[in-house]
VEXTIVO-809303 format. One record per residue: residue in one letter; z, y, x of N, C-alpha, C in turn. Coordinates in steps of 0.02 Angstrom, whole numbers, plus 50000, padded with zeros to 5 digits. Layout:
<atoms>
AZYXZYXZYX/...
</atoms>
This chain:
<atoms>
M573174015254281573324014954349572814008654374/V572684009254453572234005454477572543999654493/R572213993854495572453988454527572483989254589/I573103985054626573123984254702572523979454714/K572233982154781571643977154782571833971154837/K571623964654818571663959854863571553959454924/K571963955554970572073956455051571243954055058/D570823958055098570193954955114570243950555174/Q569763948355196569563942355260570013947555324/S569523953455334569963956455390570563957755402/F570993959255327571683960355338571973952955356/L571833947955328572033941055334572043939955428/L571513941655456571523940855523572053944555554/L572083952255563572513954555563573433952655574/L573393949955504574043945855485574143940355535/V573683938055557573603930455608573993933455673/L573803939255699573933941755765574553945255743/C574843946855699575703949755703576033943955683/L576683945755707577323940555671577513944655605/F577263939555569577673941455492578333941155481/F578543946255459579163946555431579383945655360/V579773940755333580053940555265580523944055248/M580673949355211581283952155198581643950555139/C582313946855110582433947855055583033952155039/E583033957455013583383962854999583823963854946/S584423962754923584703963354885585383965954870/H585773967554819586403969854832586943967554869/N586753958954892587443956954911586853951654978/L586203952454982585933949055015585473952955073/N585343950955133585013953655179584813949455233/Y584333945255203583933940155254583533940455269/T583123938955332582633940755377582263933355394/K581773931455368581523926155398580863926755446/Y580973925055516580473926855564579913920555573/K579273921855561578853917255547578193920755573/Q577943916655611577293915455641576723913255590/V576413915755556575933912555499575323910555527/S575123906255533574433903655547573783904955499/N573133907255523572743909055485572603903755429/M572513896755436572343892655397572913891855334/R573633892655360574043895855313573993898155250/L573763905755296573863912455248573103910755199/E572713907055230572063906555181572233902455128/R572653895455137572753890155089573283895455029/I573563900155061574133904955026573783908254971/Q573193911655001572793917154962572413913954901/R572143907454916571733904054876572213903254831/H572723899454819573183898954762573323904054732/L573623910554774573703915354732573103920254685/D572433918254729571953920254683571813916154631/R572103910054601571933905554543572533907454491/I573013909554518573593909854469573773917754446/N573403924254509573463930554478572753929954443/K572803932054391572103934554344571883940454351/P571263942154344571203947954360571413952154303/P571773957854304572073961254252571643967154220/L571693968054169571373973754140571743980454156/F572403980554169572883988454185573383982954228/T573713987554257574233986454304574963991854305/I575413988354307576193991454287576383990854340/Q576833995554393577053994754436577903995754410/S578283992154405579163991854397579543994154443/P580123997654401580384000654467580743997054514/D580973992354491581053985954546580673982654597/G580083984754594579603982854639579063978554605/D579273975654562578763971354518578053973354523/I577683970354525576853972754475576793968054415/I576763971354372576473968254322575793968054285/D575483964454277574963963554281574673961954192/C574283965554163573953964954096573483961554092/V573463954054079572823949154084572813947454011/H572103948453999571803945253937572043940053924/K572273939153855572683932053832572233925353831/R571663928053836571183921153849571163918853918/K571323923153968571173923354042571873920954075/Q572253920554035572973918454058573103910454106/P573513910754138573503903354189573603898354141/A573843897854100573953891954037573173887754034/F572853890654039572033887954008571833884554081/D572053884654133571763881754177572113873354199/H572443870554129572763865554133572173860754106/P572153854154126571613850054122571613846954046/L572363848354029572403845653955572353851653899/L572253857753931572153863653886571483866353880/K570953862553918570383866253925569953869853855/N570023864853803569903866953735570463869453691/H570953870253723571433872053660571253880753640/K571473881453582571403886453529572133890253527/I572043896953554572823899453550572973899753473/Q573623898053464573963897353387574033905353357/K573613905453320573503911753296573953913553219/I574043908653179574623909453146575183909353169/P575803914053165576463912853178576723908353158/P577153903653203577613898053159578073900953118/E578393895753074579183897653051579723899553071/I579933903753087580563902253138581113899353094/P581453894853128582213891653093582523897153061/K582853896753018583323899953000584183897352982/L584603899252986585213895952985585303894152930/K585733888052920585883886052845586463889152813/T586873891552857587563895852833587623901152876/S587863907752838587823913452872588433912552931/V588373916452994588903915953036589143924053027/K589833924953014590203931153044589883935653097/T589763941553089589683945053153590143952153173/D590613953353115591003959453112591503957953168/A591793950753178592113950253237591873951253301/M591403947853308590923948153365590853953353387/M590633958553346590483966453372591063971053392/S591403968353372592233971453380592393971253462/R592103964853495592163963653553591873966053618/D591553971353586591233976853630590683971953658/V590153967453629589603965253644589173967453613/V588543969653680588033971353655587333966253675/S587083963953607586563958853586585883962253592/N585303958453597584563960953610584393958453533/N584643961153480584383957553419583793963653389/S583633964653421583003968753387582523968153425/K581783970053394581153970053448581253975853489/S581403982253492581643987553522582043986153577/A582503983853543583163982653614582763977353661/V582273973453630582073967553684581653971453727/V581273975653722580823979853771581203983253809/D581743986353791582103991153846582503985953889/W582663979853876583243976253915582653973453973/Q581983975553986581553973454054581283981754085/L581623978054148581483983854187580803987154204/W580353984154182579703985154208579413991254148/H579903993054082579673995354043579894002654036/Q580354004854085580824009654104580184016254107/N579634016554136579264021254121578734022354070/G578964019354024578694019853968577834016753954/T577564012553999577104009754002577164003153968/R576524000853920576433995653887575843992653918/C575793984553913575223982653915574643983153848/P574103983953852573703984853776573783979353760/A573623979553692573533973453637573043969353669/G572953962453634572503958853671572733955753744/T573193957653770573463956753840574233954053839/V574223950453900575003948053909575313949153968/P575763953153983576043954554047576223947654080/I575903948054151576263943954203576283946054264/R576933944754285577143946354353576823944654402/R576513948154458576173945654499576423942354566/S576243937254598576403933154654576103936054719/E576553936954749576143939854821576333935054873/V575863936254942576033931754991576703930055014/H577273934355022577933936255033578353931254986/D578163930454930578443925654872578463918854890/V577733917754920577573909954940577913910054993/L577843914455057578133911455113578933911555105/R579423913555063579963912255059579983906055048/A579623902655014579813896854981579843890855040/K580023885155038579963880255093579223878055110/S578613877455063578233876755071577683878055007/L577043878055006576573882554956576763876254897/Y576853869154911576853865654859577483865454832/D578123867754849578653869454826578753875054770/F578293879254799578213887354774578323886754688/G578733888654658578833889254580579163882154545/K579253879054604579643873754563580283871254576/K580593867354545581343864354564581323858254588/K581683860054647581613854654680582513850954720/R582543846254754583123843454767583353845254824/H584103847254818584243850554884585013846354910/G585313846054961585853844355000586013837854975/L586603836754979586863829654977587003828554902/P587073821854902587213820154831587943820954828/I588103822554757588853823654739589063818354690/A589713816054678589943812554658590053813754557/R589713809554541589653811454458589533805654401/R589823805554355589783799654314588963796454317/V589093790954320588363787754295588023789454235/D588333790354194587973790954127587803798454108/A587943803954150588123810754155587323813654141/P587103819054096586493820554079586373825854127/D586233823254183585873828654241585003828654245/V584923834654258584163835954231583913835254304/V584223835254368583983834754440584043830454473/S584543825354444584763818454481585483821354534/G585583827554518586283828254549586253830054631/N585763829454676585623830654732585793838754756/G586353841254773586423847954773586373850754700/H586243850654653586143853854593586983852154556/E587343857454544588093857854513587893860754437/H588323857454391588273860954324588803861354287/A588923865154238589413866554191589063867854117/I589043862654088588513861454026588943857553983/A588633860753910588893854653851588223853153821/Y588393847953806587623843553788587833840053722/T587243837553681587373834353620587313826653647/G587323822053598587373817153606586413813653630/G586533807653650585713804853681585303801753609/S585603802353558585153797953515584843800753459/E585063806253453584913811853385584273813353408/E583873815453336583413817753330583373824553316/I583083829253369583163837053378582413838453371/Y582343846253361581743848953338581953856653370/G582413857553408582453864453446583293865253456/A583333869253488584003872653510583983881753514/K584633882953486584733889653502585283892053541/A585413897953567586003901453595586113908953626/T586553911853610586643916853629587083918253693/I586583919253755586873919653815587223925553864/N587863925453887587933933153918587563931953991/V587593938054006587103940454064587473943154117/W587393940654177587933942754224587363943554286/E587643943854346587413944654417587693941154468/P587763934254470588133931254504587793934154572/S588373930454626588333932754687587803925154718/I587443926754761587103919554802587193918254866/E587503915054911587723914754968587063914655008/V586513910355013585903909455054585273909755004/V584693911055034584083912955014583863907154966/N584073901454989583813895954948584163892554887/E584653895654874585063895254824584903898754765/F585233896054698585123901254631585683898454603/S585713903054547586363901554499585903903454435/L585893900554373585483901554321585943897654255/S585923900654195586193899754132585483898354080/Q585603893354058585123891454021585083885453965/I584503885353923584473878953873583963875253907/W584273868953898583743862553898583613858253838/V582883857753824582783852853790582433846453786/L582723841253793582473835553830582363829753789/S581893825753828581753818953797581403815353856/G581573807953847581343803253905582053798753938/S582033797353996582433794554015582683798354074/F583383798254085583663802454165583543797454218/D583493792154210583483787254283582803784854298/G582163787854277581583786354273581173792154303/S580433790554275579963797554291579823800354239/D580013799254184579723801854121580023806854088/L580573810154120581013814754073580623821754067/N580633822454004580113827953974580793833653962/S580603841553986581133845553992580763851553967/I581003854753925580793862353909581503866553931/E581443871853970582033876853987581873883153984/A582333886853969582433893653981582983897753948/G583133904453999583713907154019583733912854066/W584213914554092584193919554151584303916854207/Q584133918654266584243915654320584143920454382/V584583919454431584673925054498584353920154553/S583603921854572583503915854629583053920054692/P583483921554740583243927354783582403922754824/E582673916654829581973914054857581483913654807/L581453914354742580953915654704580823924054691/Y581183926454678581003931954669581103938754721/G581443937154770581503940954824582053946054813/D582523945554749583193949954748583803946654714/S584093950454687584873945654670584763948854590/R584183951454564584333953354487584323949254443/P584613946554391584513939654338583853942754297/R583553937754292582933936354279582553933154192/L582433933754160582243930354114581703924254147/F581733918154123581403913454161581303907754113/T580723903154122580603897654085580373891754125/Y580483886354114580313879654157580003873654118/W579753870054131579493864054091579183859354151/T579423851954132579223847454162579013841454109/S578453836054130578383829554095578583823154141/D578893825454199578843819354241579513819154281/S579913822554257580553823254292580443826054356/Y580193831854336580183836154410579723835454461/Q579153828954453579083827654511578363830554530/A577993830954487577073833754496577033839454441/T577363838754386577063843454330577653849954316/G577373853954299577753860154273577873863854313/C578403871154305578423876354350578813880554315/Y579153887154365579433891954321578913897254314/N579093898754232578593904854220578013902854214/L577633908854244576763905254233576503904654305/L576893901854340576603899554414576193892554416/C575973891954352575583886654352575313887054293/S574863883354271574573882354186574963877254164/G575003880554084575583875654038575613881053978/F576163885454003576473888853937575893895053927/V575863894953860575453900453824575773906353795/Q575673910353830576133917453821575673920553755/T575883923853712575573926053646575933933953650/N576373935853680576823942553674576473946753734/S576373953953707576033958253758576763963953791/R577383960753759577883966453797578333961753838/I578453954653832578943952353867578503949753933/A579023950153983578583947754045579123942754070/I578793935754067579343930454098579393930954180/G579953931254192580043932654277580313939354284/A580203942454232580563950254245581173950954233/A581523957954266582123958454274582533960954213/I583103958154200583503958554132584043966254141/S584053971554107584493975154142584823978254055/P585383980754057586003981154102586173972854096/V586803971154139587203966254130587883966454128/S588173961454116589043962154099589323965354158/S589833966354149590303968954210591243965354195/V591463963454242592253961054226592743967054190/E592953965354141593343969354092592803976354070/G592363973154072591933980654050591453977054000/S590823982853980590633979753925589953971953933/Q590023969853877589693962253888589033962653863/Y588483959753885588003958853860587643953553868/D587183951853815586953942853800586433946453781/V585813939553784585253937253750585173930653728/T584973930353672584873925753623583983923453630/I584043915953638583563913053662583333905753605/L582923905753582582823898653530582183896453567/I582173890453563581643885453569581543880653513/W581073879753495580963873853436580283872653416/K580243866453393579413863153398579183864753304/D578583867853311578203870953243578123864153225/P578393864353161578223857653116577483856753098/K577063863353093576383860853084575863859853145/L575963862753194575453860353236575743857853296/G576433856753296576943854153341576953856353416/N576723861753420576963866953485577703868453486/W578053868553552578583871953565578613878253569/W578893882053521579013888953528579403891553567/M579643899553580580023901953626580143908853577/V580673911253555581053916553536581493920953575/F581283927553585581843930953645581973935353603/G582683936553590583063941053547583083938853479/D582923942453427583063939353362582483936553329/N581923939653331581283937553304580743937753346/T580743938753402580253941353444579903935653476/L579283932453453578913927153481578583927253556/V578893923153615578583925353669577933919453672/G578073914553661577403910253670577693903853675/Y577203899053686577383892053669577033886553731/W577493880753729577223875153780576783872053711/P576123869153735575863865753682575933857953686/A576043854253640576253848253627575793842553682/E575173845753703574853840853740575013839353797/L575523843953817575743844753893576453837953910/F576473835653840577173832253846576903824053822/T577393819253840577393814253809577933811553763/H578593811853790579163809053732579323817353687/L579153822653717579263829553675578743829453637/A578263826153647577553827153578577903824853519/E578403821353524578563820653457579133824753429/R579783823453475580393827553461580823826753529/A581443830153512581933829753579582413825353549/T582793822253609583533816753595583883821453616/M583963826853677584673830153674584453837453700/V585013840353707585103847353721585523849253760/E585503852953800586193856453857586253861753859/W586703864053855586723872353837587123874253913/G587103878453970587553880154035587233882554091/G587683881954145587613883554209587433879254252/E587043880954306586933875654347586743881954421/I586923879154461586983881654546586523875454591/V586313880054641586123874254702586673875154750/N586983869354776587393870054845587093865554882/S586833870654937586383866954978586853865855045/R587583868455048588063866655118587683867755175/A587623874855163587203877755246587663878655295/N588243878555274588613880355328589313873955349/G588983869655323589263862555314590023862355260/E589893866955205590513867155176590163870355091/H590513867755041590233870054982590163877754977/T589563878254935589193885854942589863890454903/S589763897054931590113901654877589603905354825/T588983901154820588693904154756588983903654698/Q589053909354657589443909354617588913907454521/M589343903854481588993902654414589253907054366/G588733909154331588893914054287589153920654313/S590013921954280590143929054305590393928654369/G590593921954402591043919454464591673919254437/H591973918254374592573917154348592633910454323/F593103905854315593193901554302593173901354212/G592923895954186592973896754095593743898854079/D594163896354089594823897054080594953906754079/D594753909454114594883917554103594533920454047/G594243917454010594173920353935593533925953944/F593623930053886593083933753859593293941753918/R592733943653932592703950353983592813948554070/K592743942654072592893937654150592493933954148/A592543927354103592123922154123591503923554082/S591023919954109590303920654050590483915953996/Y589943917253953590053913353892589253910753862/F589253905853822588753903453773589043904053711/R588693907453669589113908753601588493906853530/N588743903153462588233902553432587713895653433/L588003891253482587553884053498587303883553426/E586753882853420586333879053362585883873253376/I585643870053338585263865153327584603866053289/V584013863853298583553864453233583473855853218/D583373858053145583363850053134582703847953087/S582543841353061581853840153050581573843052977/D582073848252952581853852052899581693858252925/N581483860252993581503868353018582073871253016/S582643869853007583303874352992583823872253043/L584293879053046584613877253113585243878353076/S585803872453108586543872153092586923871853159/S587413874953151587903876053210587863868253246/A587863867153320587973860853349588743858153347/Q588853854253326589293847453321589423842853361/D590153840353375590213835053405589923834053489/I589853841653524589623842053589590153837953645/S589953837653692590193835553744590283841153809/I590573840353846590533845353903590563842453977/L590383845354025590453841354085590363846954145/A590623845654191590783849254244590833843954316/E590443844554359590593839354407591123840654462/N591243846154463591743847954510592453853454479/T592773852854440593123857254406593403864154446/N593583861154515593903866354563593413870754580/C592713870554577592173873554600591943879054530/Y591643875554475591483878254419591793873054357/N592063876054306592283873354254591943876154186/I592063872654139591853874254056592503872754005/K592613876853963592923877253920592773878153841/N592793873653807592193873553744592753876053682/A592583878153633592943880553564592403882553506/Y592813883153452592453885153373592763891553337/S592423895053326592733900153283592133903153220/S592383907253178591983908553139591423913953158/E591593917353206591263923153225590653918853277/W590883915153317590333913753377590193905453364/G590323904553296590263895953301590513891853358/T590213886153372590233881153432590003885453501/H590503888753535590463889553606590733889653658/F590703892353714591153889553770591143894253816/Y591553895753879591563900053934591493895653984/Y591203897554055591093891854097590963896454149/G590883893154221590753896554274591243893954334/G591153898054379591723899254451591493903854494/P591713902254543591673906754623591383901754663/G591303894554658591113891754710591593889954773/R591593890654820592073889154873592663891554874/N593113888954868593733892254856594423886154897/P594873889854892595453883354936595513877854893/Q595433876154831595313870854790594663868554796/C594033872054804593353868254818593103866154870/N592903861454906592883860554970592483854954963/
</atoms>
């Protein structure tokens, strides 16, 4: 398949003469932004896209509209980072941590749960594989960014970054919030802040929550953290699934990653939208849609994510599914996380922009409260921690937090088949949530 050519200068000039329409269409959204785009802004956007969209050896058109570029692994965006100019891709695979004690799975499977626990299942769970085309060996699949993706963002600077929204909300002073609470609401479980942690794992139920306005999102993820929450030196590595019409242009849940080494100020980004994360897998596209998804009273689908520090070379690796290595965050990117993590969070996060002067109706998880349980509420199961011996153990003594339990809440439990787990989520705006 031939790669779609970049817009040439004459086409840029043509765009300047036209009114630019940005469409964001999905199952529940149909927002149109009416913009007149200046030649200068288009040129800045195009220069940025030329930097992050590396020349592909092969291109794949996904059924959902994504363009997947198969880029030589040594040409990927990671190596534009000034700290990684001389970085050599880690060739020897790290030793994946193993669970110290076995966890029963017979009861789990009887609950009608389908997990992507094999390499073939991982491939099938990404929509861009449906036509049977794969990226060649030696390349990595990268979701191409286009002009309309940038125009949905508030600015070019904000494109691909987490940012603060809306008004501050009431919360405990010591709450382990990762974006200072301004417009971001959570339902999370977390470990204590003084442990030595070398990674975390969980299996995450996948849903397609409704988003009220285009600049809000709903995600479910793992945070691996170190540093201070009240300063500018917080280090965070994150991965999970996210619905973000602004970032992706639709309402599909997508595999995502994020990192920052300065509390979300200047460093880091989603997926591969800036330099940093080194991808090693030729079959997993970060930012690609996950399918199928769970349904209320129907089949439940979940994905397993593991993030841990390689004890030999110090890089933070990510596994998707059972043993599928996706890539790693080099230790050079971090300050506190260069050594270890001190806290892990698991759970959901939404943005409440209060666009209409009231609490958003953006859903977290399935849109059901945690009290509703299996096949209604979303869940995280088998919460585990990686210790200094590169071994996994069930997370113990976790705390839970939800800023406003009338909007979103969380209920934790323990069982032999699901280990430490919890149900969480909610509908957002309702008679009790305002």
